[in-house]
Backbone bond lengths (Angstrom), bond angles and torsions (degrees), N, CA, C in turn:
res aa  C-N    CA-C-N  psi(-1)  N-CA   C-N-CA  omega(-1)  CA-C   N-CA-C  phi
1 M - - - 1.406 - - 1.493 111.04 -
2 I 1.307 118.25 130.39 1.481 121.74 176.38 1.471 108.57 -93.22
3 V 1.343 116.11 140.46 1.444 125.37 175.18 1.573 105.55 -105.57
4 D 1.322 117.60 110.72 1.460 121.90 179.02 1.586 107.76 -95.74
5 T 1.286 113.00 115.44 1.505 118.82 -170.15 1.532 111.60 -93.46
6 N 1.373 119.02 5.20 1.436 120.44 -177.24 1.503 109.91 -143.62
7 V 1.314 115.59 85.39 1.503 124.56 175.40 1.506 109.96 -129.48
8 Y 1.323 116.15 152.77 1.463 122.09 175.80 1.510 111.88 -129.71
9 L 1.316 115.63 148.51 1.449 124.73 172.99 1.506 110.53 -109.62
10 E 1.339 115.04 169.65 1.469 123.03 179.56 1.558 109.83 77.15
11 R 1.344 116.61 -163.45 1.460 123.09 -171.67 1.521 111.16 -105.68
12 W 1.297 114.62 131.74 1.475 119.52 173.31 1.596 106.17 -67.86
13 P 1.289 116.99 129.90 1.511 119.99 -170.87 1.530 115.91 -58.56
14 F 1.279 117.47 -22.66 1.483 120.35 -168.16 1.497 116.97 -104.88
15 R 1.310 118.65 -15.45 1.467 122.03 175.20 1.537 109.79 -168.78
16 R 1.299 115.14 161.69 1.468 121.19 178.24 1.528 106.83 -78.84
17 L 1.366 115.37 148.47 1.432 121.04 179.56 1.500 109.00 -122.45
18 A 1.323 117.45 155.73 1.398 121.61 -171.07 1.581 111.29 -63.89
19 Y 1.347 118.39 -28.74 1.440 120.38 -174.49 1.543 109.59 -125.96
20 D 1.337 113.60 42.76 1.489 116.56 -179.55 1.568 111.79 -92.38
21 Q 1.299 117.25 10.06 1.440 123.11 172.36 1.542 108.45 -106.89
22 L 1.275 118.33 131.12 1.455 123.19 -169.35 1.527 112.77 -55.56
23 P 1.373 121.79 -48.79 1.482 119.21 179.19 1.506 113.77 -55.48
24 K 1.345 116.44 -45.21 1.471 120.82 -178.08 1.566 109.65 -66.35
25 L 1.311 114.59 -42.21 1.469 118.18 179.36 1.538 110.21 -60.55
26 V 1.296 119.10 -50.41 1.411 121.79 -175.82 1.552 109.74 -63.83
27 E 1.316 116.59 -39.95 1.445 120.53 177.76 1.539 109.62 -58.92
28 K 1.269 116.26 -45.60 1.432 120.61 -178.18 1.531 112.27 -64.93
29 L 1.309 116.66 -40.21 1.470 121.72 177.19 1.558 111.46 -62.30
30 A 1.297 113.56 -46.86 1.498 119.30 -178.74 1.518 110.79 -62.92
31 A 1.360 115.62 -41.30 1.471 119.81 179.59 1.530 111.37 -63.71
32 G 1.332 117.37 -27.11 1.469 121.32 -178.92 1.465 112.14 -89.63
33 G 1.374 120.48 2.31 1.413 123.79 177.09 1.511 114.44 87.47
34 V 1.335 116.04 19.26 1.480 121.40 175.48 1.524 107.69 -87.68
35 G 1.339 114.98 120.50 1.448 118.03 176.92 1.558 113.92 -101.19
36 Q 1.290 114.68 -19.43 1.462 121.53 177.17 1.499 110.90 -140.44
37 A 1.346 118.07 138.99 1.427 121.54 177.92 1.479 109.33 -133.23
38 W 1.340 117.53 138.13 1.434 123.68 173.98 1.511 108.05 -94.99
39 V 1.318 119.92 115.90 1.435 122.54 -168.65 1.495 114.46 -123.27
40 G 1.345 114.48 138.69 1.420 121.47 170.47 1.488 109.05 -114.60
41 S 1.320 117.50 -172.64 1.463 122.08 -174.57 1.574 109.98 -122.15
42 F 1.345 114.72 128.05 1.468 118.53 172.83 1.490 110.76 -55.37
43 E 1.340 121.10 -30.36 1.420 124.46 -176.95 1.570 108.76 -64.64
44 G 1.319 118.28 -28.31 1.430 121.77 179.27 1.538 114.97 -61.45
45 L 1.298 114.10 -19.61 1.478 116.19 -179.06 1.563 113.10 -71.73
46 V 1.344 114.70 -36.17 1.449 119.73 -167.03 1.555 114.40 -126.03
47 H 1.331 119.21 -19.82 1.431 122.04 -179.39 1.559 110.60 -72.31
48 E 1.259 116.41 145.30 1.490 121.95 170.98 1.511 114.78 -91.49
49 D 1.323 115.36 -20.84 1.454 119.75 176.11 1.540 110.49 -85.80
50 I 1.318 115.68 72.57 1.477 119.56 -171.97 1.467 113.08 -64.59
51 D 1.342 119.22 -34.36 1.464 117.98 179.32 1.514 111.46 -66.70
52 G 1.374 116.55 -36.34 1.471 119.82 177.55 1.553 109.57 -63.36
53 V 1.295 116.51 -40.47 1.510 122.43 178.32 1.574 108.19 -60.37
54 N 1.310 116.72 -44.82 1.485 119.03 -174.76 1.534 109.36 -75.79
55 R 1.285 118.37 -36.02 1.468 120.40 177.23 1.495 110.25 -63.02
56 R 1.278 119.56 -44.96 1.531 120.38 -179.88 1.516 109.55 -67.21
57 L 1.315 116.19 -36.67 1.473 120.19 178.52 1.520 109.53 -62.81
58 A 1.291 119.41 -46.74 1.462 120.57 -179.06 1.516 111.90 -65.86
59 E 1.339 115.76 -38.18 1.508 117.87 179.48 1.521 110.02 -65.76
60 A 1.374 118.17 -42.13 1.430 120.07 178.97 1.539 112.43 -62.71
61 C 1.300 118.66 -39.29 1.436 122.64 177.76 1.509 111.74 -65.10
62 R 1.322 118.48 -43.02 1.437 119.61 179.06 1.502 113.76 -65.52
63 A 1.344 116.91 -29.57 1.417 119.58 -177.29 1.553 113.92 -77.26
64 C 1.302 117.33 -15.15 1.462 123.77 -177.39 1.521 109.20 -81.71
65 R 1.317 113.10 137.32 1.519 119.09 179.30 1.528 114.34 -120.19
66 S 1.309 119.20 -33.45 1.471 120.32 -172.53 1.549 111.79 -74.97
67 V 1.352 117.21 -30.73 1.499 121.49 173.75 1.475 106.33 -130.11
68 Q 1.336 116.60 139.70 1.440 122.82 179.28 1.544 108.76 -77.36
69 L 1.331 117.97 108.62 1.408 123.30 176.61 1.529 112.10 -96.79
70 L 1.323 116.35 122.57 1.458 121.10 -179.05 1.524 107.72 -106.48
71 P 1.364 118.25 120.14 1.493 119.05 -174.12 1.546 109.00 -82.33
72 F 1.314 112.73 139.14 1.466 122.45 172.43 1.541 105.63 -120.63
73 G 1.344 113.52 109.31 1.451 118.67 -170.22 1.555 113.12 -75.96
74 S 1.290 115.51 152.95 1.469 120.01 176.19 1.577 110.19 -84.24
75 V 1.304 115.73 144.41 1.441 123.79 173.87 1.525 107.69 -135.85
76 N 1.329 115.48 130.02 1.421 123.08 179.26 1.529 108.11 -118.09
77 P 1.332 120.65 99.26 1.422 118.81 -176.28 1.558 115.42 -71.45
78 R 1.311 117.12 -2.49 1.425 120.13 173.77 1.580 111.96 -82.18
79 L 1.362 115.06 -13.30 1.456 117.58 179.35 1.525 110.13 -92.24
80 P 1.326 118.05 155.25 1.456 121.23 177.85 1.532 112.41 -59.06
81 D 1.243 115.97 147.02 1.509 123.66 170.85 1.566 110.82 57.06
82 W 1.346 114.35 42.17 1.514 116.71 178.15 1.516 112.05 -65.05
83 R 1.355 116.40 -27.97 1.496 119.13 178.95 1.530 109.35 -61.84
84 E 1.317 115.67 -33.46 1.492 118.08 -179.68 1.526 110.52 -71.12
85 D 1.338 116.66 -29.79 1.485 119.66 176.03 1.506 107.92 -70.68
86 V 1.338 121.16 -37.82 1.477 120.29 174.43 1.485 110.11 -63.98
87 R 1.297 119.42 -46.01 1.495 124.86 178.44 1.523 108.64 -52.32
88 R 1.301 116.43 -51.69 1.505 120.10 -178.51 1.496 112.23 -62.32
89 C 1.309 118.96 -43.49 1.431 120.93 175.93 1.502 112.50 -52.56
90 H 1.340 114.77 -43.47 1.419 123.31 -174.70 1.570 112.39 -79.45
91 E 1.341 115.64 -51.48 1.442 120.80 -169.28 1.546 113.30 -92.14
92 T 1.340 116.27 -39.72 1.433 120.23 -174.65 1.550 111.53 -86.17
93 Y 1.337 113.73 -48.80 1.512 119.35 -175.52 1.521 113.31 -94.25
94 R 1.368 116.90 -5.19 1.457 122.77 174.68 1.567 109.51 54.63
95 M 1.290 114.95 45.21 1.496 120.37 -178.84 1.543 108.64 -86.13
96 P 1.334 118.71 142.25 1.443 120.92 -177.77 1.559 109.19 -80.02
97 G 1.294 119.98 -11.55 1.431 120.86 -179.69 1.481 114.19 -168.62
98 I 1.345 116.39 -176.94 1.516 122.86 176.59 1.481 107.36 -128.35
99 R 1.325 113.60 159.22 1.474 123.80 -178.65 1.516 109.48 -123.28
100 L 1.307 115.30 120.31 1.459 121.31 -172.97 1.566 110.31 -105.31
101 H 1.340 114.03 147.39 1.471 120.52 177.97 1.539 106.97 -137.17
102 P 1.360 115.04 73.69 1.450 119.32 -175.13 1.526 112.86 -58.01
103 N 1.360 118.37 -38.97 1.479 122.46 -174.02 1.578 109.87 -70.28
104 Y 1.292 115.93 -31.02 1.530 116.50 174.86 1.510 112.41 -84.74
105 H 1.315 118.93 -22.03 1.481 120.79 -178.13 1.524 110.90 -97.85
106 G 1.334 118.64 -5.24 1.481 118.28 167.72 1.524 114.51 85.14
107 Y 1.336 119.44 38.10 1.477 120.11 175.34 1.510 106.75 -141.11
108 Q 1.334 113.83 158.21 1.468 122.65 179.65 1.544 107.33 -107.28
109 L 1.311 113.91 159.31 1.526 119.39 -176.63 1.494 110.01 -74.60
110 D 1.319 121.16 -14.66 1.432 122.95 179.78 1.536 112.01 -92.30
111 E 1.323 117.52 3.21 1.486 119.78 175.09 1.536 111.35 -84.06
112 P 1.296 116.41 148.20 1.511 120.67 -177.27 1.583 112.28 -51.19
113 V 1.345 114.72 -39.12 1.474 116.35 -175.99 1.521 111.97 -61.53
114 A 1.364 118.64 -30.04 1.419 120.00 178.15 1.512 113.14 -66.41
115 G 1.339 115.98 -41.88 1.470 121.56 171.88 1.496 114.41 -60.56
116 Q 1.298 115.01 -39.52 1.454 120.93 178.90 1.531 109.81 -65.12
117 L 1.337 117.83 -40.99 1.425 122.89 -178.25 1.537 110.25 -68.60
118 F 1.315 117.49 -41.48 1.416 120.62 178.15 1.572 111.46 -65.51
119 A 1.330 113.58 -40.28 1.469 114.84 175.85 1.512 115.07 -64.91
120 E 1.282 118.09 -34.29 1.482 121.86 177.40 1.515 109.32 -67.93
121 A 1.332 117.82 -39.22 1.462 120.54 178.89 1.499 109.91 -66.00
122 A 1.339 117.63 -40.59 1.479 121.81 -177.96 1.515 108.09 -66.44
123 K 1.317 118.50 -42.97 1.482 119.93 179.98 1.495 111.94 -59.35
124 R 1.352 115.52 -33.21 1.495 118.61 -179.86 1.516 112.17 -93.65
125 R 1.307 119.00 2.65 1.470 121.67 178.24 1.538 111.46 62.95
126 L 1.334 118.17 39.00 1.465 121.33 -179.91 1.535 108.16 -97.56
127 I 1.320 113.57 152.65 1.468 119.87 171.60 1.501 105.53 -83.71
128 V 1.376 114.44 138.23 1.466 119.41 176.02 1.538 107.31 -107.38
129 Q 1.282 116.79 122.43 1.434 124.86 169.68 1.525 109.55 -101.56
130 L 1.280 117.01 125.33 1.500 121.52 -176.14 1.523 107.28 -119.84
131 A 1.358 115.90 115.26 1.459 120.02 -179.11 1.500 110.00 -83.56
132 V 1.299 116.56 111.78 1.489 119.84 -178.63 1.511 110.21 -81.01
133 R 1.287 119.69 -38.41 1.474 122.88 179.38 1.474 109.25 -148.05
134 M 1.298 116.05 134.70 1.492 122.91 178.52 1.542 113.24 -91.31
135 E 1.349 116.55 -37.55 1.456 120.78 179.88 1.530 110.48 -156.27
136 D 1.279 116.90 166.17 1.476 120.13 -179.55 1.541 108.25 -62.05
137 P 1.357 117.47 133.28 1.447 119.11 -177.64 1.505 115.10 -58.02
138 R 1.312 118.54 -20.49 1.448 122.24 178.77 1.496 113.40 -69.93
139 T 1.342 118.08 -16.83 1.422 121.69 -178.92 1.544 114.88 -105.21
140 H 1.364 115.28 6.48 1.424 119.20 -178.95 1.509 111.43 -66.86
141 H 1.350 116.97 148.76 1.442 120.65 170.94 1.497 110.58 -60.24
142 P 1.317 117.62 139.76 1.467 119.80 -179.15 1.574 116.34 -53.39
143 L 1.336 114.06 -32.14 1.468 119.99 -178.64 1.524 111.71 -90.85
144 M 1.320 119.36 1.46 1.464 122.83 -178.01 1.541 110.27 -141.48
145 Q 1.302 114.92 68.63 1.428 121.27 177.14 1.555 108.02 -82.94
146 V 1.285 119.41 111.60 1.455 124.12 -174.14 1.461 111.88 -113.86
147 P 1.299 118.59 109.44 1.496 121.04 -177.25 1.547 110.06 -71.70
148 D 1.344 115.82 161.50 1.471 119.88 173.96 1.490 109.50 -63.80
149 V 1.319 114.40 154.88 1.511 119.21 175.30 1.550 106.23 -70.65
150 A 1.315 117.42 129.16 1.437 124.66 173.34 1.521 109.87 -68.96
151 L 1.313 118.16 121.21 1.470 119.59 -170.02 1.535 112.88 -100.93
152 E 1.338 120.43 -7.56 1.465 119.86 178.61 1.497 113.61 -54.05
153 P 1.347 121.31 -43.42 1.452 121.32 177.65 1.517 114.47 -65.73
154 L 1.304 119.07 -15.52 1.424 122.07 -177.80 1.525 111.18 -65.86
155 V 1.294 116.58 -26.41 1.496 121.20 -179.32 1.526 108.09 -58.10
156 A 1.326 117.72 -49.12 1.449 121.64 -177.09 1.555 108.33 -65.38
157 L 1.276 118.89 -41.88 1.480 123.73 -179.36 1.524 110.14 -58.74
158 L 1.333 116.38 -44.51 1.481 121.65 178.53 1.463 110.97 -65.51
159 Q 1.333 120.12 -43.01 1.369 124.26 -179.93 1.556 112.75 -61.90
160 A 1.331 115.29 -33.70 1.472 122.28 179.69 1.512 110.77 -74.74
161 Q 1.359 116.04 -27.21 1.463 120.62 -177.73 1.544 111.24 -126.92
162 R 1.266 119.98 62.53 1.464 124.46 -166.30 1.524 114.23 -58.91
163 T 1.331 115.88 -29.27 1.461 119.62 -179.88 1.483 115.87 -91.22
164 L 1.342 116.26 -3.39 1.464 120.73 -177.79 1.509 110.39 -76.94
165 P 1.320 120.53 116.40 1.480 121.06 176.52 1.523 113.47 -73.48
166 V 1.299 114.78 121.81 1.464 122.33 -178.05 1.538 108.82 -121.68
167 V 1.362 116.18 131.50 1.424 121.79 176.48 1.504 109.86 -116.74
168 L 1.325 116.71 120.51 1.471 121.71 178.50 1.519 109.37 -89.69
169 L 1.377 113.86 122.79 1.496 120.56 -178.85 1.556 108.27 -99.73
170 G 1.281 117.18 131.41 1.447 121.29 175.24 1.536 112.75 70.93
171 A 1.320 117.62 24.00 1.501 118.42 -175.44 1.498 112.62 -91.00
172 L 1.320 118.67 -24.12 1.497 119.97 -168.99 1.503 112.06 -86.41
173 G 1.345 118.07 8.70 1.461 116.96 168.52 1.484 113.43 -72.18
174 T 1.373 116.95 -30.04 1.467 120.64 179.40 1.518 115.25 -125.21
175 L 1.314 116.95 -26.34 1.437 120.04 -172.31 1.544 112.88 -70.81
176 R 1.319 116.13 122.13 1.473 121.22 179.37 1.536 108.78 -150.29
177 G 1.323 115.11 178.44 1.457 121.68 169.68 1.474 119.04 63.08
178 P 1.331 115.18 -145.35 1.450 119.13 -174.50 1.552 118.94 -58.93
179 L 1.330 114.23 -35.40 1.457 117.14 178.18 1.515 111.76 -66.83
180 L 1.335 117.65 -38.46 1.451 121.97 176.09 1.491 110.21 -58.31
181 V 1.362 116.59 -47.02 1.452 122.29 -177.90 1.560 109.81 -62.81
182 K 1.307 115.97 -43.79 1.498 119.36 179.11 1.498 113.34 -62.24
183 L 1.294 116.44 -38.00 1.469 118.66 178.42 1.533 111.23 -67.20
184 V 1.326 118.13 -40.16 1.424 121.01 179.83 1.565 109.59 -65.56
185 E 1.283 116.75 -38.27 1.450 119.98 -178.76 1.518 112.70 -77.25
186 A 1.360 116.48 -17.75 1.467 118.60 -173.51 1.509 113.68 -79.37
187 G 1.347 116.12 -31.87 1.416 117.98 -175.13 1.498 113.05 -176.42
188 E 1.340 117.99 -161.58 1.410 124.17 -172.74 1.523 111.27 -87.97
189 V 1.374 116.81 66.02 1.445 121.91 -175.08 1.514 110.03 -104.39
190 H 1.302 117.94 141.45 1.445 126.03 179.81 1.520 110.40 -128.03
191 F 1.314 115.62 165.38 1.496 121.10 -174.94 1.525 107.52 -140.26
192 E 1.327 115.45 143.48 1.452 121.23 176.26 1.548 109.61 -106.94
193 I 1.343 115.31 164.08 1.508 117.99 -164.02 1.557 113.14 -100.50
194 S 1.270 120.30 6.02 1.482 119.14 -167.45 1.541 114.06 -60.12
195 M 1.352 114.46 -35.05 1.475 119.32 -178.80 1.563 113.75 -103.07
196 L 1.293 116.07 13.04 1.510 120.17 178.90 1.518 106.42 -79.50
197 E 1.272 116.66 117.32 1.487 120.14 -177.21 1.525 111.22 -112.72
198 G 1.345 114.57 168.63 1.498 123.37 174.59 1.476 109.08 99.13
199 A 1.366 114.62 156.94 1.422 122.89 178.70 1.560 110.06 -60.98
200 A 1.299 114.53 136.11 1.485 120.17 179.39 1.539 111.91 53.24
201 G 1.313 114.69 39.34 1.432 120.16 -172.55 1.545 112.74 -61.62
202 I 1.322 118.19 -39.84 1.479 121.16 177.25 1.515 112.47 -62.99
203 A 1.352 114.93 -44.39 1.474 118.73 178.82 1.553 110.91 -59.27
204 R 1.306 116.95 -39.10 1.436 121.93 -176.74 1.524 110.45 -69.56
205 I 1.299 115.55 -42.84 1.497 118.25 -176.39 1.498 111.66 -70.71
206 L 1.381 115.92 -25.37 1.413 118.02 -178.33 1.523 112.15 -76.25
207 R 1.330 118.92 -2.12 1.481 122.56 170.36 1.488 109.22 -69.42
208 D 1.325 119.44 -31.99 1.473 123.47 -178.10 1.515 113.53 -110.51
209 L 1.319 117.14 -9.97 1.463 119.62 -171.80 1.506 109.99 -126.93
210 P 1.326 119.14 125.75 1.477 120.63 176.03 1.558 110.13 -60.77
211 V 1.333 116.22 142.50 1.486 118.08 -171.77 1.515 109.91 -64.08
212 E 1.362 118.48 -27.02 1.438 121.33 -177.29 1.575 111.26 -70.81
213 R 1.358 115.27 -10.88 1.409 117.24 179.73 1.551 112.90 -99.04
214 L 1.322 116.36 2.19 1.434 121.93 -175.06 1.547 110.14 -110.70
215 L 1.349 115.80 124.95 1.432 121.83 -175.30 1.535 113.33 -121.07
216 F 1.324 115.82 155.41 1.442 120.25 178.52 1.539 108.28 -78.99
217 G 1.380 115.15 134.67 1.442 120.54 176.51 1.497 106.19 -153.10
218 S 1.361 117.17 138.41 1.451 121.50 -176.47 1.557 111.97 -106.05
219 H 1.310 115.29 -25.01 1.499 121.81 -173.13 1.557 110.17 63.44
220 M 1.304 116.59 29.98 1.472 122.87 173.11 1.537 108.11 -64.25
221 P 1.341 116.02 145.11 1.473 130.87 -2.39 1.483 113.04 -92.34
222 L 1.317 122.27 5.45 1.503 121.51 174.64 1.475 111.17 -62.82
223 F 1.340 120.46 -40.86 1.431 126.11 178.43 1.554 108.56 -106.20
224 H 1.316 116.66 166.20 1.430 122.63 176.29 1.582 109.35 -87.17
225 L 1.285 114.76 137.64 1.465 120.66 177.98 1.561 109.43 -60.57
226 E 1.317 116.55 -34.82 1.495 117.20 -177.96 1.496 113.35 -64.93
227 S 1.356 117.56 -26.48 1.445 119.47 177.11 1.504 112.56 -63.31
228 A 1.345 116.97 -44.03 1.510 121.09 178.62 1.531 108.70 -66.57
229 L 1.337 117.31 -41.89 1.468 120.00 -177.67 1.533 109.40 -64.45
230 L 1.318 116.03 -37.95 1.490 117.25 -178.69 1.538 111.60 -65.72
231 K 1.336 115.61 -32.17 1.534 117.93 179.21 1.535 109.36 -60.92
232 L 1.325 118.86 -29.44 1.474 121.22 179.72 1.512 107.12 -73.92
233 E 1.303 120.91 -30.34 1.448 121.87 -173.83 1.546 113.39 -84.03
234 E 1.358 114.71 -31.76 1.480 118.34 -173.69 1.514 114.66 -83.39
235 S 1.332 115.57 -9.69 1.460 119.08 176.44 1.510 111.09 -105.31
236 P 1.347 119.44 139.94 1.458 123.15 -178.41 1.601 108.34 -74.20
237 L 1.316 118.24 92.60 1.434 120.59 -177.03 1.496 109.64 -112.40
238 S 1.350 116.81 141.12 1.445 120.46 170.75 1.508 111.24 -69.35
239 A 1.315 115.70 166.26 1.474 119.84 175.81 1.540 111.39 -61.10
240 A 1.299 115.03 -36.43 1.527 120.72 -178.11 1.564 105.29 -68.48
241 Q 1.285 118.82 -42.92 1.505 119.14 -176.23 1.531 109.76 -70.11
242 R 1.292 116.37 -36.49 1.456 118.60 176.02 1.427 114.80 -63.60
243 R 1.408 118.16 -43.88 1.411 122.65 174.49 1.516 112.80 -60.44
244 A 1.302 115.37 -40.67 1.485 118.46 179.45 1.531 113.61 -61.24
245 I 1.325 114.46 -41.75 1.482 119.31 -177.62 1.485 110.56 -74.19
246 T 1.349 118.18 -46.43 1.448 119.66 -171.04 1.560 114.63 -79.59
247 A 1.318 117.76 -19.40 1.467 117.62 -175.59 1.482 114.57 -153.91
248 A 1.337 120.61 -47.49 1.434 124.02 -167.01 1.551 109.55 -61.91
249 G 1.255 119.77 -43.36 1.465 124.98 -178.33 1.506 110.74 -61.79
250 A 1.315 114.72 -46.75 1.509 118.83 179.60 1.494 111.14 -66.32
251 R 1.385 116.27 -39.21 1.463 117.53 179.90 1.549 112.20 -65.89
252 R 1.350 115.36 -34.59 1.435 118.86 176.17 1.542 112.27 -62.12
253 L 1.333 114.74 -42.44 1.467 118.63 178.31 1.521 110.59 -66.63
254 M 1.313 117.78 -32.31 1.451 121.34 -178.33 1.534 112.61 -87.91
255 G 1.323 118.37 9.83 1.439 120.15 -174.06 1.480 110.89 -74.74
256 G 1.349 115.03 173.52 1.452 121.73 175.38 1.523 113.08 65.88
257 P 1.338 117.61 -140.92 1.436 124.04 -174.54 1.573 111.40 -57.73
258 R 1.328 117.87 -36.25 1.436 121.38 178.83 1.542 111.71 -61.20
259 A 1.315 118.02 -40.98 1.446 122.29 179.44 1.531 109.13 -65.69
260 I 1.321 117.95 -42.26 1.480 120.08 178.56 1.523 111.30 -62.08
261 E 1.309 116.50 -44.31 1.480 121.34 -179.88 1.536 109.77 -65.03
262 A 1.304 118.18 -40.00 1.475 121.85 178.25 1.530 110.89 -60.90
263 D 1.339 114.81 -44.81 1.424 119.06 175.26 1.557 115.02 -60.33
264 Q 1.334 112.47 -42.17 1.490 118.67 177.38 1.492 112.41 -62.66
265 C 1.354 115.14 -40.74 1.462 121.69 178.35 1.516 110.39 -59.80
266 R 1.324 114.93 -44.58 1.528 120.01 179.87 1.545 108.02 -66.46
267 A 1.312 116.59 -48.71 1.491 119.54 -175.95 1.520 112.11 -62.40
268 A 1.325 118.64 -26.16 1.406 121.23 -177.40 1.517 111.99 -65.84
269 G 1.342 117.54 -25.21 1.471 121.13 -179.29 1.551 111.26 -74.58
């Protein structure tokens, strides 16, 4: 069973996508061997009613049966009462984590509110998914040019919350070299493969990245599932490395209380 750590529900604001309807998306994931998907909501990027976004996300995940969908709620610390949104994600919707979009919500990781948000997530033992890039900048709408999240300040955030599990989404399209090494050394940070490009890309990134820090992610439905699956085939991976990337790493992150809450969330439907 593959665990896909980077999937979205609802509609991308700028164009229709082939699998932006839940039944078709789930069918595609199941056909590709995905048994569990960690999902956020496209609505979380631009909607101001964040609780409504998260409530709909949780309901959609509970209703799905063929693939286990685990909801990761949106939190925008620029909006009033964001701590209440974190509380509801954890206590009301029983989500295993939250998904952040600092570049769409207008804050930097070196601002005090980012540290406060990470501390709140750590206190509640939530996984933090941080979307670094949603799409290639060349395809952005002319009126919404969104830069990648600057990751240099993340080193200090990780050092301050060393046990907080953080998953960077869409980071490996550009992140390399000393900063990648610093992030790995700073804390419990992980990376998914959806934007990792080039021949034998996984094999190359594993020269700098421990295999237990690398996760499978497709970025469906913005990207094609086949693209992520092909990345597994074009790199010479051992069976143990493949298991670590496709499932074992994600299961380790989801272990303990988070696994129990994820099961409870599914059973509630």
